Residue frames as a rotation matrix with the C-alpha (Angstrom) as fourth column:
MET 1
-0.154 -0.988 -0.029 6.35
0.906 -0.129 -0.402 -45.42
0.394 -0.088 0.915 223.03
THR 2
0.581 0.408 -0.704 6.56
0.704 -0.686 0.183 -42.40
-0.408 -0.602 -0.686 225.33
PRO 3
0.977 -0.117 0.177 7.85
0.008 -0.814 -0.581 -39.08
0.212 0.569 -0.794 224.12
ILE 4
0.472 -0.862 0.185 11.15
-0.773 -0.304 0.556 -39.40
-0.423 -0.406 -0.810 226.12
GLU 5
0.100 -0.401 0.911 11.80
0.162 0.910 0.382 -42.77
-0.982 0.110 0.156 224.50
SER 6
0.723 0.294 0.625 11.13
0.615 0.139 -0.777 -41.54
-0.315 0.946 -0.080 221.01
ILE 7
0.844 -0.535 0.027 13.94
-0.451 -0.737 -0.503 -38.90
0.289 0.412 -0.864 220.98
PRO 8
0.469 -0.744 -0.476 17.48
0.434 0.663 -0.610 -40.37
0.769 0.080 0.634 220.92
SER 9
0.656 -0.214 -0.724 19.63
0.727 -0.081 0.682 -39.90
-0.205 -0.973 0.103 224.11
GLY 10
-0.479 -0.873 -0.091 22.18
0.819 -0.482 0.312 -37.63
-0.316 0.075 0.946 222.24
GLU 11
-0.498 0.318 0.806 19.49
0.504 -0.650 0.568 -35.30
0.705 0.690 0.163 220.96
ASP 12
-0.893 0.067 -0.444 18.17
0.342 -0.540 -0.769 -32.41
-0.292 -0.839 0.460 222.95
PRO 13
0.003 0.973 0.231 14.40
0.986 0.035 -0.162 -31.71
-0.166 0.228 -0.960 222.92
ALA 14
0.407 0.193 -0.893 15.11
0.256 -0.962 -0.091 -27.92
-0.877 -0.191 -0.441 223.40
SER 15
-0.592 -0.708 -0.385 17.33
-0.184 -0.346 0.920 -27.91
-0.784 0.616 0.074 220.22
ILE 16
-0.626 0.482 0.613 14.57
0.765 0.533 0.362 -29.54
-0.152 0.695 -0.703 218.33
LEU 17
0.472 0.879 -0.067 12.29
0.878 -0.476 -0.055 -26.66
-0.081 -0.033 -0.996 219.10
GLY 18
-0.054 -0.546 0.836 15.14
0.601 -0.686 -0.410 -23.99
0.797 0.481 0.365 218.91
VAL 19
0.775 0.404 0.485 14.74
-0.141 -0.638 0.757 -22.86
0.616 -0.655 -0.438 222.49
PRO 20
-0.386 -0.798 0.462 17.11
-0.756 -0.014 -0.655 -22.53
0.529 -0.602 -0.598 225.55
THR 21
-0.576 0.062 -0.815 17.01
0.307 0.940 -0.145 -25.40
0.758 -0.334 -0.560 227.90
GLN 22
-0.747 0.318 -0.584 15.45
0.571 -0.144 -0.808 -23.24
-0.341 -0.937 -0.074 230.73
ALA 23
-0.862 0.436 0.259 12.81
-0.128 -0.681 0.721 -21.70
0.490 0.588 0.643 228.49
ASP 24
-0.730 0.645 0.225 9.49
-0.338 -0.055 -0.940 -20.91
-0.594 -0.762 0.258 230.14
ALA 25
-0.233 0.696 0.680 6.03
0.569 0.664 -0.485 -22.32
-0.788 0.274 -0.551 229.05
ALA 26
0.672 0.574 -0.468 5.17
-0.040 -0.604 -0.796 -19.31
-0.740 0.554 -0.383 226.76
THR 27
0.018 -0.766 -0.643 8.39
-0.870 -0.329 0.367 -19.48
-0.492 0.553 -0.672 224.99
LEU 28
-0.779 -0.243 0.578 8.07
-0.085 0.954 0.287 -23.20
-0.621 0.174 -0.764 224.48
ARG 29
0.114 0.921 0.372 4.50
0.560 0.249 -0.790 -22.92
-0.820 0.298 -0.488 223.13
ALA 30
0.597 0.073 -0.799 5.50
-0.454 -0.790 -0.411 -20.03
-0.662 0.608 -0.438 220.76
ALA 31
-0.425 -0.848 -0.317 8.48
-0.795 0.182 0.578 -22.03
-0.432 0.498 -0.752 219.38
TYR 32
-0.636 0.278 0.720 6.36
0.277 0.953 -0.123 -25.23
-0.720 0.121 -0.683 219.01
LEU 33
0.497 0.866 -0.056 3.55
0.287 -0.226 -0.931 -23.35
-0.819 0.447 -0.361 217.10
GLU 34
0.357 -0.406 -0.841 6.25
-0.767 -0.641 -0.016 -21.79
-0.532 0.651 -0.540 214.80
LYS 35
-0.700 -0.688 0.190 7.88
-0.528 0.678 0.511 -25.06
-0.480 0.257 -0.838 214.11
VAL 36
-0.325 0.693 0.644 4.47
0.441 0.713 -0.545 -26.67
-0.837 0.107 -0.537 213.42
ARG 37
0.647 0.479 -0.593 3.75
-0.216 -0.631 -0.745 -24.05
-0.731 0.610 -0.305 210.87
GLN 38
-0.176 -0.826 -0.536 7.13
-0.934 -0.032 0.357 -24.95
-0.312 0.563 -0.765 209.18
TYR 39
-0.917 -0.234 -0.322 6.44
-0.316 0.920 0.230 -28.69
0.242 0.313 -0.918 209.43
PRO 40
-0.020 0.964 0.265 2.70
-0.999 -0.008 -0.045 -29.36
-0.041 -0.265 0.963 209.33
PRO 41
-0.247 -0.073 0.966 1.62
-0.502 0.863 -0.063 -32.89
-0.829 -0.501 -0.249 210.02
ASP 42
0.736 0.594 0.325 0.03
-0.003 0.484 -0.875 -33.56
-0.677 0.643 0.358 206.72
ARG 43
0.837 -0.480 -0.263 3.28
-0.406 -0.222 -0.886 -32.66
0.367 0.849 -0.380 204.77
CYS 44
-0.190 -0.982 -0.013 6.01
-0.543 0.116 -0.832 -33.62
0.818 -0.151 -0.555 207.19
PRO 45
0.763 0.641 -0.083 4.59
-0.239 0.398 0.886 -36.37
0.600 -0.656 0.457 209.56
ALA 46
0.315 -0.729 -0.608 8.03
0.763 0.575 -0.294 -37.55
0.565 -0.372 0.737 210.79
GLU 47
-0.708 -0.652 0.272 9.30
0.388 -0.680 -0.622 -34.12
0.591 -0.335 0.734 211.71
PHE 48
-0.059 0.714 0.698 6.00
-0.599 -0.585 0.547 -33.20
0.799 -0.385 0.462 213.26
GLU 49
0.769 0.227 -0.598 6.15
0.260 0.743 0.617 -36.32
0.584 -0.630 0.512 215.48
ARG 50
-0.286 -0.906 -0.314 9.67
0.830 -0.070 -0.553 -35.10
0.478 -0.418 0.772 216.70
LEU 51
-0.653 0.073 0.754 8.25
-0.211 -0.973 -0.089 -31.61
0.727 -0.217 0.651 217.40
ARG 52
0.451 0.888 0.088 5.26
-0.393 0.109 0.913 -33.04
0.801 -0.447 0.398 219.26
ASP 53
0.624 -0.194 -0.757 7.45
0.550 0.797 0.249 -35.28
0.555 -0.572 0.605 221.32
ALA 54
-0.504 -0.861 0.069 9.95
0.651 -0.431 -0.625 -32.62
0.568 -0.270 0.778 222.13
TYR 55
-0.427 0.486 0.762 7.19
-0.491 -0.833 0.256 -30.23
0.759 -0.265 0.594 223.20
ALA 56
0.675 0.636 -0.373 5.54
-0.053 0.546 0.836 -33.02
0.736 -0.545 0.402 225.35
ILE 57
0.218 -0.642 -0.735 8.85
0.874 0.464 -0.146 -33.57
0.434 -0.610 0.662 227.19
LEU 58
-0.752 -0.578 0.315 9.52
0.430 -0.794 -0.430 -29.98
0.499 -0.188 0.846 227.78
SER 59
-0.206 0.808 0.552 6.13
-0.403 -0.584 0.705 -29.27
0.892 -0.078 0.446 228.83
ASP 60
0.796 0.405 -0.449 6.21
0.130 0.611 0.781 -31.96
0.591 -0.680 0.434 231.60
PRO 61
0.516 -0.635 0.576 8.33
-0.833 -0.530 0.162 -30.99
0.202 -0.563 -0.802 234.59
ARG 62
0.607 -0.269 0.748 9.15
-0.290 0.801 0.524 -34.63
-0.740 -0.535 0.408 235.43
GLN 63
0.753 -0.257 0.606 10.35
0.643 0.487 -0.591 -35.48
-0.143 0.835 0.532 231.85
ARG 64
0.741 -0.496 0.453 12.23
-0.146 -0.777 -0.612 -32.24
0.655 0.388 -0.648 231.69
VAL 65
0.471 -0.620 0.628 14.22
-0.840 -0.096 0.535 -33.19
-0.271 -0.779 -0.566 234.74
GLN 66
0.648 -0.211 0.732 14.88
0.235 0.969 0.072 -36.67
-0.725 0.125 0.677 233.32
ILE 67
0.789 -0.339 0.512 16.31
0.503 -0.123 -0.856 -35.01
0.353 0.933 0.073 230.24
LEU 68
0.663 -0.545 0.513 18.42
-0.612 -0.790 -0.049 -32.66
0.431 -0.281 -0.857 232.39
LEU 69
0.443 -0.482 0.756 19.81
-0.673 0.378 0.636 -35.49
-0.592 -0.790 -0.157 234.36
ARG 70
0.740 -0.215 0.637 20.46
0.488 0.824 -0.287 -37.72
-0.464 0.524 0.715 231.37
GLN 71
0.637 -0.565 0.525 22.71
0.410 -0.328 -0.851 -34.88
0.653 0.757 0.023 229.89
ALA 72
0.810 -0.370 0.454 24.35
-0.579 -0.627 0.521 -33.91
0.092 -0.685 -0.723 233.12
ASP 73
-0.132 -0.936 -0.327 27.90
-0.490 0.348 -0.799 -34.90
0.862 0.054 -0.505 234.07
PRO 74
0.674 0.498 -0.546 27.53
0.204 0.585 0.785 -37.63
0.710 -0.641 0.293 236.66
LEU 75
-0.019 -0.707 -0.707 30.60
0.961 0.183 -0.209 -36.49
0.277 -0.683 0.676 238.52
ALA 76
-0.571 -0.093 0.815 29.70
0.052 -0.996 -0.077 -32.76
0.819 -0.002 0.574 238.61
PRO 77
-0.932 0.304 -0.194 28.07
0.164 -0.122 -0.979 -31.39
-0.322 -0.945 0.063 241.93
LEU 78
-0.241 0.939 0.243 24.34
0.970 0.241 0.032 -31.22
-0.029 0.243 -0.969 241.85
ALA 79
0.101 0.213 -0.972 24.55
0.417 -0.896 -0.153 -27.48
-0.903 -0.390 -0.179 242.43
GLU 80
-0.861 -0.413 -0.298 25.68
-0.122 -0.400 0.908 -27.11
-0.494 0.818 0.294 238.77
LEU 81
-0.666 0.617 0.420 22.22
0.739 0.468 0.484 -28.32
0.102 0.633 -0.767 237.64
VAL 82
0.444 0.793 -0.417 20.41
0.824 -0.544 -0.158 -25.35
-0.352 -0.274 -0.895 239.17
PRO 83
0.104 -0.375 0.921 20.98
0.718 -0.612 -0.330 -22.20
0.688 0.696 0.205 237.23
GLY 84
0.298 -0.083 0.951 22.36
-0.327 -0.945 0.020 -19.31
0.897 -0.317 -0.308 239.33
SER 85
0.989 0.009 -0.148 23.34
0.131 0.415 0.900 -21.61
0.069 -0.910 0.410 242.17
LYS 86
0.276 -0.941 0.195 26.82
-0.773 -0.338 -0.536 -20.87
0.571 -0.002 -0.821 243.60
GLY 87
0.235 -0.245 -0.941 26.81
0.340 0.927 -0.156 -24.11
0.911 -0.283 0.301 245.75
ARG 88
0.995 0.061 -0.085 27.80
0.096 -0.210 0.973 -24.24
0.042 -0.976 -0.214 249.36
ARG 89
0.309 -0.904 0.294 30.98
-0.424 -0.408 -0.809 -22.96
0.852 0.125 -0.509 250.65
PHE 90
0.417 -0.212 -0.884 32.96
0.685 0.712 0.153 -25.11
0.597 -0.669 0.442 253.20
VAL 91
0.456 -0.252 0.853 33.63
-0.464 -0.886 -0.014 -22.93
0.759 -0.390 -0.521 256.24
GLY 92
-0.591 -0.788 -0.172 35.14
-0.346 0.441 -0.828 -25.66
0.728 -0.430 -0.533 258.37
LEU 93
-0.257 0.448 -0.856 34.06
0.608 0.764 0.217 -27.44
0.751 -0.465 -0.468 261.60
GLU 94
-0.934 -0.292 -0.208 34.42
0.329 -0.467 -0.821 -24.56
0.142 -0.835 0.532 263.96
PRO 95
-0.609 0.720 0.332 30.83
-0.739 -0.668 0.093 -23.06
0.289 -0.189 0.939 263.63
TRP 96
0.269 0.598 -0.755 29.35
-0.181 0.801 0.570 -26.59
0.946 -0.017 0.324 264.19
LEU 97
-0.379 -0.552 -0.743 31.60
0.693 0.362 -0.623 -27.10
0.613 -0.751 0.245 267.23
GLU 98
-0.955 0.054 0.291 30.50
-0.187 -0.873 -0.450 -23.62
0.229 -0.484 0.844 268.62
ALA 99
-0.178 0.981 0.081 26.89
-0.751 -0.189 0.633 -24.50
0.636 0.052 0.770 268.21
LEU 100
0.228 0.131 -0.965 27.39
0.260 0.947 0.190 -27.78
0.938 -0.294 0.182 270.05
ARG 101
-0.734 -0.581 -0.353 29.12
0.514 -0.134 -0.847 -26.10
0.444 -0.803 0.397 272.94
ARG 102
-0.796 0.465 0.388 26.15
-0.556 -0.815 -0.163 -23.82
0.241 -0.345 0.907 273.40
LEU 103
-0.020 0.864 -0.502 23.70
-0.157 0.494 0.855 -26.62
0.987 0.096 0.126 273.84
PRO 104
0.285 0.099 0.953 22.56
-0.923 -0.241 0.301 -27.18
0.260 -0.965 0.023 277.42
């Protein structure tokens, strides 16, 4: 079973580690090590496996995107998935028509 399959679809790997969804690698590692100290594999094997799988998912960019897409609203614009994105603003057809008129 891959790490992404081991975590139920309703559960967020970032919440398992206690980090924000857009956390960087250093923050992920620090949170993972802190949680491993709380739940060592010899005393809490099930919790340790959850932590290990959550860290594996968030460390891999491809799996991180899969989780992001699984949690996203399918009807929302893709621009909402990118933090800080304002999306495109529709300005009408006139700029395009003007550019076509200038072509030789």
